[in-house]
Backbone as CSV, one residue per row, in Angstrom:
resi,resn,N_x,N_y,N_z,CA_x,CA_y,CA_z,C_x,C_y,C_z
1,UNK,13.946,5.808,13.495,14.492,4.530,13.025,13.618,3.998,11.894
2,UNK,14.246,3.626,10.779,13.509,3.115,9.641,13.059,1.689,9.844
3,UNK,12.271,1.199,8.881,11.714,-0.145,8.985,12.808,-1.201,9.050
4,UNK,13.822,-1.083,8.204,14.906,-2.066,8.210,15.641,-2.067,9.546
5,UNK,15.946,-0.866,10.056,16.659,-0.779,11.327,15.824,-1.336,12.470
6,UNK,14.515,-1.055,12.442,13.629,-1.560,13.490,13.587,-3.080,13.480
7,UNK,13.422,-3.659,12.283,13.378,-5.124,12.188,14.691,-5.740,12.633
8,UNK,15.805,-5.146,12.223,17.118,-5.685,12.596,17.325,-5.630,14.103
9,UNK,16.891,-4.547,14.737,17.051,-4.423,16.184,16.218,-5.471,16.918
10,UNK,15.001,-5.717,16.438,14.167,-6.753,17.063,14.829,-8.116,16.931
11,UNK,15.369,-8.408,15.759,16.045,-9.695,15.545,17.235,-9.827,16.488
12,UNK,18.022,-8.760,16.622,19.183,-8.813,17.514,18.756,-9.111,18.953
13,UNK,17.698,-8.460,19.410,17.239,-8.686,20.782,16.750,-10.120,20.965
14,UNK,15.973,-10.612,19.987,15.448,-11.973,20.089,16.579,-12.998,20.135
15,UNK,17.517,-12.864,19.197,18.590,-13.851,19.106,19.471,-13.802,20.345
16,UNK,19.726,-12.589,20.858,20.563,-12.459,22.060,19.926,-13.138,23.263
17,UNK,18.600,-13.199,23.279,17.895,-13.784,24.426,17.600,-15.268,24.261
18,UNK,17.927,-15.850,23.120,17.621,-17.254,22.891,18.422,-18.159,23.831
19,UNK,17.773,-19.142,24.422,18.518,-20.139,25.196,19.277,-21.071,24.259
20,UNK,20.245,-21.790,24.774,21.029,-22.705,23.912,20.174,-23.740,23.204
21,UNK,19.052,-24.104,23.812,18.223,-25.159,23.226,17.033,-24.595,22.449
22,UNK,17.108,-23.343,22.019,16.016,-22.760,21.235,15.743,-23.632,20.016
23,UNK,14.472,-23.938,19.805,14.129,-24.881,18.745,13.274,-24.281,17.659
24,UNK,12.422,-25.147,17.108,11.643,-24.758,15.948,10.676,-23.618,16.199
25,UNK,10.095,-23.559,17.401,9.132,-22.503,17.684,9.788,-21.133,17.620
26,UNK,10.997,-21.029,18.151,11.712,-19.755,18.104,12.051,-19.377,16.670
27,UNK,12.481,-20.353,15.891,12.806,-20.073,14.492,11.557,-19.680,13.710
28,UNK,10.423,-20.326,13.987,9.188,-19.978,13.296,8.764,-18.550,13.627
29,UNK,8.928,-18.148,14.890,8.593,-16.779,15.292,9.462,-15.774,14.551
30,UNK,10.750,-16.084,14.431,11.659,-15.200,13.710,11.294,-15.138,12.232
31,UNK,10.968,-16.281,11.644,10.586,-16.307,10.231,9.344,-15.453,9.995
32,UNK,8.363,-15.557,10.895,7.133,-14.774,10.752,7.438,-13.283,10.815
33,UNK,8.309,-12.874,11.728,8.700,-11.464,11.818,9.352,-10.995,10.523
34,UNK,10.310,-11.771,10.014,11.019,-11.364,8.803,10.081,-11.351,7.597
35,UNK,9.137,-12.265,7.550,8.177,-12.267,6.453,7.309,-11.019,6.495
36,UNK,6.889,-10.595,7.680,6.087,-9.370,7.802,6.907,-8.136,7.425
37,UNK,8.176,-8.131,7.827,9.079,-7.033,7.418,9.160,-6.945,5.899
38,UNK,9.379,-8.081,5.267,9.516,-8.075,3.807,8.191,-7.703,3.136
39,UNK,7.079,-8.168,3.686,5.768,-7.820,3.154,5.548,-6.309,3.190
40,UNK,5.967,-5.676,4.286,5.794,-4.228,4.377,6.665,-3.499,3.359
41,UNK,7.877,-3.985,3.135,8.720,-3.387,2.102,8.063,-3.512,0.727
42,UNK,7.455,-4.654,0.454,6.767,-4.846,-0.819,5.564,-3.908,-0.939
43,UNK,4.867,-3.676,0.184,3.771,-2.714,0.174,4.286,-1.322,-0.181
44,UNK,5.435,-0.953,0.376,6.015,0.352,0.069,6.356,0.463,-1.415
45,UNK,6.854,-0.639,-1.978,7.162,-0.636,-3.417,5.888,-0.474,-4.231
46,UNK,4.826,-1.184,-3.829,3.549,-1.041,-4.536,3.103,0.418,-4.537
47,UNK,3.132,1.056,-3.381,2.671,2.449,-3.277,3.528,3.364,-4.142
48,UNK,4.819,3.091,-4.217,5.678,3.916,-5.071,5.349,3.743,-6.541
49,UNK,4.807,2.570,-6.919,4.487,2.287,-8.318,3.062,2.698,-8.686
50,UNK,2.128,2.524,-7.765,0.699,2.669,-8.103,-0.041,3.651,-7.201
51,UNK,0.635,4.225,-6.223,-0.099,4.975,-5.224,-0.905,4.016,-4.358
52,UNK,-2.027,4.466,-3.868,-2.854,3.621,-2.985,-4.107,3.111,-3.697
53,UNK,-4.086,3.056,-5.012,-5.214,2.543,-5.782,-5.153,1.024,-5.856
54,UNK,-6.239,0.366,-5.494,-6.286,-1.098,-5.539,-6.228,-1.569,-6.992
55,UNK,-5.380,-2.565,-7.233,-5.036,-2.968,-8.596,-6.090,-3.847,-9.258
56,UNK,-6.624,-4.832,-8.539,-7.544,-5.795,-9.143,-8.586,-6.253,-8.151
57,UNK,-9.300,-7.322,-8.520,-10.324,-7.854,-7.637,-11.594,-7.013,-7.665
58,UNK,-12.547,-7.319,-6.796,-13.843,-6.641,-6.834,-13.779,-5.168,-6.480
59,UNK,-12.718,-4.751,-5.780,-12.617,-3.359,-5.364,-11.569,-2.592,-6.166
60,UNK,-11.253,-3.095,-7.359,-10.270,-2.419,-8.214,-10.660,-0.958,-8.423
61,UNK,-9.659,-0.084,-8.306,-9.892,1.341,-8.484,-10.174,2.094,-7.209
62,UNK,-10.427,1.372,-6.119,-10.678,2.040,-4.845,-9.389,2.657,-4.324
63,UNK,-9.496,3.882,-3.840,-8.350,4.524,-3.193,-8.249,3.953,-1.786
64,UNK,-7.107,3.357,-1.481,-6.986,2.677,-0.186,-6.018,3.428,0.721
65,UNK,-5.238,2.736,1.523,-4.412,3.363,2.548,-2.952,2.953,2.361
66,UNK,-2.047,3.705,2.958,-0.626,3.358,2.957,-0.253,2.486,4.141
67,UNK,-1.084,2.508,5.184,-0.813,1.721,6.388,-2.105,1.087,6.861
68,UNK,-2.138,-0.232,6.941,-3.328,-0.929,7.428,-3.366,-0.876,8.947
69,UNK,-4.565,-0.812,9.517,-4.675,-0.847,10.976,-4.392,-2.239,11.512
70,UNK,-4.531,-3.264,10.689,-4.162,-4.624,11.080,-3.991,-5.459,9.823
71,UNK,-3.085,-6.434,9.913,-2.946,-7.392,8.824,-2.151,-6.888,7.634
72,UNK,-2.053,-7.764,6.637,-1.236,-7.497,5.458,-1.873,-6.434,4.578
73,UNK,-1.049,-5.525,4.087,-1.531,-4.447,3.222,-1.433,-4.814,1.745
74,UNK,-0.314,-5.386,1.322,-0.098,-5.523,-0.120,-1.108,-6.472,-0.765
75,UNK,-1.534,-7.513,-0.066,-2.548,-8.403,-0.654,-3.841,-7.651,-0.915
76,UNK,-4.182,-6.696,-0.052,-5.360,-5.868,-0.279,-5.146,-4.945,-1.471
77,UNK,-3.977,-4.318,-1.532,-3.700,-3.384,-2.620,-3.706,-4.097,-3.976
78,UNK,-3.158,-5.282,-4.030,-3.151,-6.034,-5.289,-4.562,-6.499,-5.647
79,UNK,-5.369,-6.797,-4.627,-6.754,-7.193,-4.868,-7.028,-8.675,-4.721
80,UNK,-6.078,-9.407,-4.115,-6.267,-10.847,-3.927,-6.615,-11.196,-2.486
81,UNK,-6.734,-10.201,-1.635,-6.997,-10.453,-0.217,-8.329,-11.185,-0.042
82,UNK,-8.281,-12.302,0.672,-9.463,-13.124,0.931,-10.255,-13.397,-0.354
83,UNK,-9.511,-13.691,-1.417,-10.145,-13.908,-2.725,-11.077,-15.107,-2.725
84,UNK,-10.927,-15.999,-1.749,-11.837,-17.130,-1.635,-13.281,-16.672,-1.450
85,UNK,-13.462,-15.478,-0.917,-14.805,-14.961,-0.657,-15.391,-14.182,-1.832
86,UNK,-14.586,-13.852,-2.819,-15.070,-12.997,-3.907,-16.329,-13.537,-4.582
87,UNK,-16.386,-14.831,-4.929,-17.623,-15.331,-5.561,-18.844,-15.221,-4.661
88,UNK,-18.640,-15.365,-3.371,-19.764,-15.286,-2.440,-20.277,-13.850,-2.321
89,UNK,-19.366,-12.901,-2.258,-19.798,-11.497,-2.244,-20.567,-11.162,-3.516
90,UNK,-20.048,-11.609,-4.647,-20.703,-11.309,-5.919,-22.122,-11.856,-5.943
91,UNK,-22.286,-13.098,-5.484,-23.604,-13.730,-5.514,-24.568,-13.054,-4.551
92,UNK,-24.098,-12.718,-3.356,-24.977,-12.110,-2.359,-25.398,-10.710,-2.792
93,UNK,-24.459,-9.938,-3.301,-24.797,-8.584,-3.764,-25.770,-8.657,-4.933
94,UNK,-25.532,-9.590,-5.861,-26.425,-9.721,-7.011,-27.827,-10.133,-6.594
95,UNK,-27.940,-10.846,-5.479,-29.236,-11.294,-5.012,-30.086,-10.200,-4.406
96,UNK,-29.488,-9.040,-4.155,-30.244,-7.914,-3.638,-30.026,-7.675,-2.160
97,UNK,-29.431,-6.540,-1.833,-29.192,-6.131,-0.452,-29.637,-4.689,-0.289
98,UNK,-29.987,-4.321,0.948,-30.136,-2.894,1.200,-29.170,-2.408,2.276
99,UNK,-28.488,-3.354,2.971,-27.502,-2.897,3.945,-26.482,-3.988,4.226
100,UNK,-25.322,-3.553,4.714,-24.257,-4.428,5.186,-23.927,-3.993,6.605
101,UNK,-23.811,-4.970,7.496,-23.393,-4.722,8.875,-22.007,-5.340,9.022
102,UNK,-20.990,-4.499,9.085,-19.597,-4.939,9.088,-19.039,-4.740,10.497
103,UNK,-18.901,-5.833,11.237,-18.426,-5.773,12.620,-16.968,-6.208,12.651
104,UNK,-16.104,-5.291,13.054,-14.669,-5.494,12.950,-14.173,-4.937,11.631
105,UNK,-14.604,-3.721,11.331,-14.397,-3.156,9.982,-12.964,-2.731,9.716
106,UNK,-12.129,-2.579,10.757,-10.766,-2.059,10.595,-10.804,-0.742,9.822
107,UNK,-9.922,-0.581,8.852,-9.891,0.713,8.150,-10.898,0.806,7.009
108,UNK,-11.711,-0.238,6.812,-12.818,-0.106,5.882,-12.662,-0.773,4.541
109,UNK,-11.808,-1.781,4.445,-11.627,-2.466,3.161,-12.961,-2.955,2.608
110,UNK,-13.725,-3.678,3.420,-15.019,-4.174,2.959,-16.108,-3.108,3.058
111,UNK,-16.104,-2.342,4.110,-17.162,-1.339,4.287,-17.190,-0.370,3.112
112,UNK,-16.055,0.172,2.769,-15.989,1.139,1.673,-16.046,0.430,0.328
113,UNK,-15.363,-0.714,0.223,-15.376,-1.442,-1.039,-16.769,-1.859,-1.454
114,UNK,-17.543,-2.402,-0.529,-18.906,-2.826,-0.862,-19.803,-1.626,-1.142
115,UNK,-19.607,-0.525,-0.430,-20.398,0.676,-0.712,-20.127,1.194,-2.126
116,UNK,-18.896,1.037,-2.599,-18.549,1.506,-3.944,-19.200,0.643,-5.022
117,UNK,-19.191,-0.690,-4.832,-19.673,-1.553,-5.914,-21.185,-1.759,-5.860
118,UNK,-21.808,-1.374,-4.749,-23.262,-1.545,-4.608,-23.861,-0.222,-4.139
119,UNK,-24.094,0.709,-5.052,-24.526,2.059,-4.660,-25.902,2.119,-4.024
120,UNK,-26.624,1.010,-4.039,-27.960,1.007,-3.440,-27.932,0.660,-1.953
121,UNK,-26.781,0.280,-1.410,-26.741,-0.176,-0.024,-26.162,0.881,0.914
122,UNK,-26.525,0.741,2.184,-25.891,1.489,3.265,-25.081,0.503,4.089
123,UNK,-23.879,0.913,4.462,-22.988,0.054,5.241,-22.882,0.617,6.656
124,UNK,-23.078,-0.255,7.635,-22.920,0.097,9.036,-21.632,-0.560,9.520
125,UNK,-20.581,0.244,9.650,-19.237,-0.253,9.928,-18.893,-0.023,11.392
126,UNK,-18.537,-1.101,12.092,-18.292,-1.006,13.531,-16.928,-1.576,13.892
127,UNK,-16.263,-0.903,14.827,-14.994,-1.391,15.343,-14.795,-0.809,16.736
128,UNK,-14.185,-1.588,17.630,-13.959,-1.083,18.985,-12.721,-0.199,19.064
129,UNK,-11.905,-0.170,18.003,-10.663,0.611,17.986,-10.940,2.003,17.421
130,UNK,-10.738,3.065,18.204,-10.988,4.422,17.687,-10.156,4.759,16.455
131,UNK,-8.916,4.269,16.393,-8.079,4.553,15.223,-8.661,3.893,13.974
132,UNK,-9.182,2.691,14.124,-9.803,2.012,12.986,-11.044,2.770,12.531
133,UNK,-11.859,3.233,13.462,-13.067,3.985,13.090,-12.708,5.261,12.353
134,UNK,-11.693,5.969,12.842,-11.281,7.202,12.173,-10.754,6.915,10.770
135,UNK,-9.979,5.839,10.632,-9.443,5.478,9.320,-10.561,5.093,8.365
136,UNK,-11.564,4.366,8.850,-12.687,3.954,8.010,-13.479,5.172,7.539
137,UNK,-13.755,6.096,8.436,-14.492,7.308,8.050,-13.711,8.116,7.031
138,UNK,-12.403,8.211,7.223,-11.577,8.971,6.286,-11.549,8.295,4.922
139,UNK,-11.469,6.965,4.914,-11.438,6.234,3.654,-12.767,6.380,2.910
140,UNK,-13.872,6.332,3.639,-15.175,6.522,3.004,-15.272,7.894,2.364
141,UNK,-14.754,8.920,3.040,-14.776,10.260,2.477,-13.951,10.370,1.211
142,UNK,-12.772,9.767,1.202,-11.900,9.845,0.021,-12.496,9.131,-1.179
143,UNK,-13.350,8.134,-0.912,-13.947,7.372,-2.002,-15.374,7.806,-2.323
144,UNK,-15.820,8.882,-1.744,-17.116,9.454,-2.101,-18.324,8.677,-1.616
145,UNK,-18.167,7.895,-0.538,-19.307,7.116,-0.040,-19.590,7.402,1.434
146,UNK,-19.112,8.521,1.932,-19.278,8.828,3.351,-20.745,8.921,3.756
147,UNK,-21.617,9.266,2.802,-23.037,9.378,3.130,-23.705,8.015,3.286
148,UNK,-23.008,6.930,2.885,-23.600,5.586,2.982,-22.757,4.635,3.827
149,UNK,-21.736,5.141,4.495,-20.940,4.326,5.417,-21.056,4.957,6.800
150,UNK,-21.851,4.323,7.648,-22.111,4.827,8.992,-21.153,4.125,9.963
151,UNK,-20.246,4.868,10.538,-19.193,4.280,11.370,-19.575,4.364,12.841
152,UNK,-19.447,3.234,13.537,-19.786,3.188,14.955,-18.837,2.304,15.733
153,UNK,-19.027,2.267,17.050,-18.152,1.515,17.938,-18.668,0.118,18.225
154,UNK,-18.634,-0.274,19.479,-18.987,-1.640,19.858,-20.380,-2.020,19.358
155,UNK,-20.488,-3.233,18.837,-21.752,-3.744,18.330,-22.140,-4.958,19.165
156,UNK,-23.314,-4.910,19.788,-23.774,-5.978,20.665,-24.808,-6.856,19.952
157,UNK,-24.997,-8.070,20.420,-25.944,-8.960,19.738,-27.323,-8.339,19.544
158,UNK,-27.825,-7.636,20.545,-29.162,-7.043,20.449,-29.248,-5.960,19.376
159,UNK,-28.106,-5.428,18.973,-28.123,-4.356,17.971,-28.585,-4.849,16.603
160,UNK,-28.497,-6.141,16.352,-28.989,-6.665,15.077,-30.491,-6.449,14.928
161,UNK,-31.185,-6.333,16.045,-32.645,-6.252,15.983,-33.142,-4.979,15.313
162,UNK,-32.329,-3.939,15.291,-32.753,-2.723,14.600,-32.765,-2.898,13.080
163,UNK,-32.197,-4.006,12.605,-32.178,-4.293,11.167,-33.146,-5.421,10.807
164,UNK,-34.019,-5.778,11.721,-34.956,-6.872,11.482,-35.778,-6.610,10.231
165,UNK,-35.889,-7.648,9.386,-36.683,-7.544,8.170,-35.965,-6.933,6.988
166,UNK,-34.753,-6.451,7.177,-34.013,-5.849,6.063,-33.208,-6.913,5.315
167,UNK,-32.893,-6.613,4.071,-32.065,-7.506,3.265,-30.607,-7.202,3.610
168,UNK,-30.107,-7.876,4.626,-28.817,-7.521,5.219,-27.780,-8.608,5.004
169,UNK,-26.540,-8.167,4.826,-25.370,-9.031,4.874,-24.596,-8.651,6.122
170,UNK,-24.310,-9.632,6.963,-23.529,-9.431,8.179,-22.119,-9.965,7.945
171,UNK,-21.124,-9.121,8.153,-19.720,-9.525,8.101,-19.154,-9.417,9.503
172,UNK,-18.492,-10.464,9.958,-17.888,-10.435,11.290,-16.469,-10.981,11.207
173,UNK,-15.504,-10.144,11.573,-14.103,-10.549,11.678,-13.557,-9.866,12.928
174,UNK,-13.600,-10.585,14.051,-13.320,-9.954,15.337,-12.378,-10.780,16.215
175,UNK,-11.535,-11.584,15.576,-10.455,-12.276,16.281,-10.940,-13.095,17.480
176,UNK,-12.043,-13.764,17.313,-12.561,-14.632,18.361,-13.835,-14.125,19.003
177,UNK,-14.078,-12.823,18.931,-15.288,-12.267,19.542,-16.543,-12.588,18.746
178,UNK,-16.401,-13.285,17.606,-17.591,-13.736,16.874,-18.495,-14.567,17.787
179,UNK,-17.894,-15.272,18.742,-18.659,-16.085,19.681,-19.581,-15.208,20.533
180,UNK,-19.121,-14.004,20.855,-19.905,-13.092,21.685,-20.926,-12.298,20.874
181,UNK,-20.610,-12.015,19.624,-21.442,-11.131,18.811,-22.584,-11.881,18.131
182,UNK,-22.304,-13.057,17.603,-23.308,-13.791,16.840,-24.028,-14.780,17.761
183,UNK,-25.025,-14.277,18.461,-25.812,-15.078,19.394,-27.277,-15.025,18.970
184,UNK,-27.735,-16.000,18.198,-29.094,-15.931,17.650,-30.191,-15.902,18.714
185,UNK,-29.922,-16.442,19.896,-30.951,-16.393,20.933,-31.172,-14.964,21.432
186,UNK,-30.167,-14.112,21.282,-30.310,-12.711,21.661,-30.612,-11.818,20.463
187,UNK,-30.522,-12.373,19.271,-30.762,-11.601,18.047,-31.525,-12.477,17.049
188,UNK,-32.820,-12.677,17.266,-33.598,-13.555,16.371,-33.593,-13.102,14.917
189,UNK,-33.383,-11.814,14.678,-33.401,-11.318,13.301,-32.270,-11.888,12.460
190,UNK,-31.224,-12.413,13.093,-30.123,-13.020,12.339,-30.602,-14.181,11.469
191,UNK,-31.712,-14.781,11.825,-32.220,-15.924,11.065,-32.523,-15.569,9.622
192,UNK,-32.803,-14.313,9.340,-33.129,-13.899,7.986,-32.019,-13.172,7.260
193,UNK,-30.815,-13.166,7.830,-29.707,-12.396,7.252,-28.623,-13.305,6.687
194,UNK,-28.023,-12.876,5.581,-26.798,-13.513,5.101,-25.677,-13.177,6.083
195,UNK,-24.825,-14.151,6.369,-23.738,-13.945,7.324,-22.457,-14.527,6.741
196,UNK,-21.390,-13.750,6.790,-20.051,-14.257,6.507,-19.206,-13.964,7.742
197,UNK,-18.706,-15.018,8.376,-17.934,-14.853,9.606,-16.604,-15.571,9.466
198,UNK,-15.539,-14.890,9.854,-14.233,-15.535,9.937,-14.086,-16.110,11.342
199,UNK,-13.751,-17.394,11.422,-13.681,-18.054,12.719,-12.239,-18.159,13.191
200,UNK,-12.056,-18.091,14.502,-10.714,-18.005,15.074,-10.579,-18.989,16.235
201,UNK,-10.455,-20.258,15.904,-10.271,-21.257,16.954,-8.984,-21.027,17.739
202,UNK,-7.996,-20.394,17.120,-6.755,-20.117,17.830,-6.959,-19.161,18.986
203,UNK,-7.880,-18.215,18.823,-8.180,-17.256,19.884,-9.285,-17.748,20.801
204,UNK,-10.279,-18.428,20.236,-11.414,-18.955,21.007,-11.629,-20.409,20.596
205,UNK,-10.989,-21.336,21.273,-11.132,-22.747,20.898,-12.596,-23.154,20.807
206,UNK,-12.912,-23.836,19.707,-14.280,-24.294,19.493,-15.181,-23.301,18.805
207,UNK,-14.649,-22.131,18.403,-15.489,-21.097,17.790,-16.153,-21.597,16.510
208,UNK,-15.404,-22.294,15.679,-15.951,-22.781,14.410,-17.131,-23.724,14.648
209,UNK,-16.936,-24.716,15.488,-17.999,-25.685,15.756,-19.205,-25.007,16.400
210,UNK,-18.962,-24.029,17.252,-20.057,-23.346,17.923,-20.891,-22.527,16.937
211,UNK,-20.224,-21.869,15.986,-20.963,-21.102,14.978,-21.852,-22.035,14.140
212,UNK,-21.303,-23.176,13.759,-22.088,-24.136,12.977,-23.281,-24.638,13.790
213,UNK,-23.047,-24.943,15.046,-24.128,-25.423,15.905,-25.231,-24.374,16.048
214,UNK,-24.841,-23.127,16.235,-25.829,-22.072,16.460,-26.680,-21.782,15.228
215,UNK,-26.070,-21.876,14.048,-26.778,-21.402,12.856,-27.271,-22.508,11.934
216,UNK,-26.933,-23.755,12.204,-27.437,-24.839,11.363,-28.965,-24.901,11.303
217,UNK,-29.684,-24.597,12.375,-31.149,-24.657,12.277,-31.749,-23.641,11.312
218,UNK,-31.077,-22.512,11.082,-31.670,-21.430,10.290,-30.961,-21.159,8.973
219,UNK,-29.743,-21.663,8.806,-28.940,-21.298,7.638,-28.346,-22.528,6.958
220,UNK,-28.187,-22.422,5.648,-27.330,-23.336,4.902,-25.911,-22.806,5.017
221,UNK,-24.977,-23.653,5.427,-23.636,-23.193,5.789,-22.604,-23.813,4.856
222,UNK,-21.751,-22.964,4.304,-20.614,-23.401,3.488,-19.335,-22.979,4.203
223,UNK,-18.479,-23.951,4.457,-17.163,-23.639,5.021,-16.212,-23.284,3.883
224,UNK,-15.495,-22.192,4.033,-14.552,-21.731,3.020,-13.172,-21.648,3.678
225,UNK,-12.221,-22.415,3.158,-10.861,-22.428,3.700,-9.922,-21.623,2.812
226,UNK,-8.845,-21.129,3.400,-7.845,-20.398,2.636,-7.227,-21.306,1.575
227,UNK,-7.014,-20.723,0.394,-6.480,-21.455,-0.747,-5.301,-20.677,-1.345
228,UNK,-4.478,-21.335,-2.182,-3.446,-20.593,-2.897,-4.069,-19.470,-3.723
229,UNK,-3.370,-18.349,-3.793,-3.930,-17.174,-4.443,-3.678,-17.192,-5.944
230,UNK,-4.715,-16.815,-6.681,-4.599,-16.628,-8.116,-5.199,-15.273,-8.455
231,UNK,-4.787,-14.718,-9.566,-5.309,-13.421,-9.967,-4.229,-12.620,-10.653
232,UNK,-4.644,-11.564,-11.315,-3.701,-10.716,-12.048,-2.811,-9.954,-11.068
233,UNK,-1.515,-10.007,-11.310,-0.553,-9.285,-10.483,0.081,-8.165,-11.300
234,UNK,0.503,-7.085,-10.667,1.202,-6.025,-11.396,2.430,-6.587,-12.117
235,UNK,2.744,-6.080,-13.292,3.864,-6.640,-14.063,5.178,-6.659,-13.298
236,UNK,5.443,-5.662,-12.481,6.726,-5.633,-11.787,6.868,-6.780,-10.781
237,UNK,5.746,-7.325,-10.314,5.817,-8.443,-9.371,6.419,-9.673,-10.050
238,UNK,6.160,-9.823,-11.351,6.702,-10.974,-12.082,8.221,-10.960,-12.135
239,UNK,8.832,-9.806,-11.914,10.295,-9.693,-11.945,10.924,-10.004,-10.587
240,UNK,10.108,-10.220,-9.578,10.618,-10.481,-8.238,10.957,-11.958,-8.055
241,UNK,11.651,-12.257,-6.974,11.906,-13.653,-6.634,10.592,-14.357,-6.324
242,UNK,10.629,-15.679,-6.409,9.423,-16.444,-6.110,8.956,-16.192,-4.679
243,UNK,9.897,-16.088,-3.746,9.529,-15.828,-2.360,8.809,-14.487,-2.230
244,UNK,9.328,-13.458,-2.883,8.665,-12.155,-2.825,7.277,-12.219,-3.460
245,UNK,7.132,-12.976,-4.537,5.809,-13.118,-5.147,4.831,-13.767,-4.168
246,UNK,5.292,-14.756,-3.434,4.438,-15.392,-2.429,4.077,-14.404,-1.321
247,UNK,5.042,-13.605,-0.901,4.784,-12.635,0.165,3.846,-11.528,-0.290
248,UNK,3.788,-11.264,-1.586,2.859,-10.248,-2.099,1.403,-10.655,-1.883
249,UNK,1.133,-11.935,-1.799,-0.253,-12.392,-1.638,-0.488,-13.036,-0.275
250,UNK,0.526,-13.030,0.590,0.397,-13.593,1.930,-0.441,-12.661,2.800
251,UNK,-1.311,-13.238,3.622,-2.236,-12.445,4.428,-1.885,-12.413,5.917
252,UNK,-0.665,-12.838,6.242,-0.138,-12.768,7.602,-0.828,-13.731,8.562
253,UNK,-1.534,-14.712,8.081,-2.225,-15.627,8.988,-1.230,-16.559,9.658
254,UNK,-1.382,-16.726,10.958,-0.524,-17.639,11.687,-1.041,-19.063,11.708
255,UNK,-2.263,-19.271,11.244,-2.877,-20.587,11.203,-4.202,-20.506,10.479
256,UNK,-4.907,-21.596,10.334,-6.183,-21.589,9.610,-7.224,-20.714,10.318
257,UNK,-7.916,-19.918,9.537,-9.045,-19.120,10.042,-10.190,-19.240,9.034
258,UNK,-10.822,-20.406,8.960,-11.848,-20.616,7.933,-13.046,-19.698,8.118
259,UNK,-13.664,-19.374,6.990,-14.892,-18.592,7.009,-16.091,-19.528,6.942
260,UNK,-17.195,-19.045,7.454,-18.486,-19.679,7.225,-19.356,-18.697,6.459
261,UNK,-19.834,-19.142,5.311,-20.776,-18.353,4.512,-22.143,-18.953,4.752
262,UNK,-23.017,-18.187,5.372,-24.280,-18.733,5.884,-25.461,-18.010,5.220
263,UNK,-26.277,-18.796,4.535,-27.419,-18.279,3.794,-28.710,-18.729,4.476
264,UNK,-29.639,-17.798,4.732,-30.886,-18.224,5.365,-31.568,-19.340,4.559
265,UNK,-32.045,-20.352,5.233,-32.648,-21.485,4.557,-33.804,-21.027,3.670
266,UNK,-33.792,-21.545,2.433,-34.810,-21.184,1.483,-34.534,-19.928,0.693
267,UNK,-33.370,-19.307,0.951,-33.012,-18.088,0.220,-31.636,-18.263,-0.374
268,UNK,-31.581,-18.658,-1.641,-30.300,-18.820,-2.318,-29.608,-17.481,-2.441
269,UNK,-28.258,-17.524,-2.459,-27.465,-16.296,-2.560,-27.458,-15.728,-3.960
270,UNK,-27.862,-16.476,-4.941,-27.839,-15.963,-6.316,-29.069,-16.464,-7.054
């Protein structure tokens, strides 16, 4: 069954099961499904036009994937994915790093991308999903950085201690498990590391406030919220409807997931 047939069948089942008083929540769920369907079709169009080469942004030229292990693909391929963080990555990398610890690496967008743009660093990419780990290792090999992208499984708070004293950037995107992973009382070395964490109050209520509370004593913290996307788009996107253009840069978020960019006190990022 193709993508269109699969989406249509899901819609038929949902609508058939709706009670007479189905309201806005049901319609919002259906809209989200249809938006993801359309986003995937747009990703397929991108691949037919450009292959899997990322078009713009800091990782332009990277050979990527046809299927993401999670989340929106086309925003990554175009190069606008999480563009709010691009200036922060640029400043932190320019300030000097020797390693990146990427917890929740998925198929390796950041792990491989950062290894490509910063040839002096080693990336330690971790994910609890075996399929994500395999995809990340394969992506590193295709981009010629397999010798500097070390792929591993579960990462525990105490594991940060093996990087004590290193010029490290910690990335954490774990759908709420940031609360379990970033525990400075169990990992004192975090006090000297740059940290970028995506917070998920929807999955773990209070996660954002807890991260700020834990790291305010040791870090200067900047909250970064999702913003409208700007950036160069492939010419064919300009010929699409406005809705399709919006879906090309949509990241599939169901609600706010602000990032915290945390710099050790006394150590500017640039």
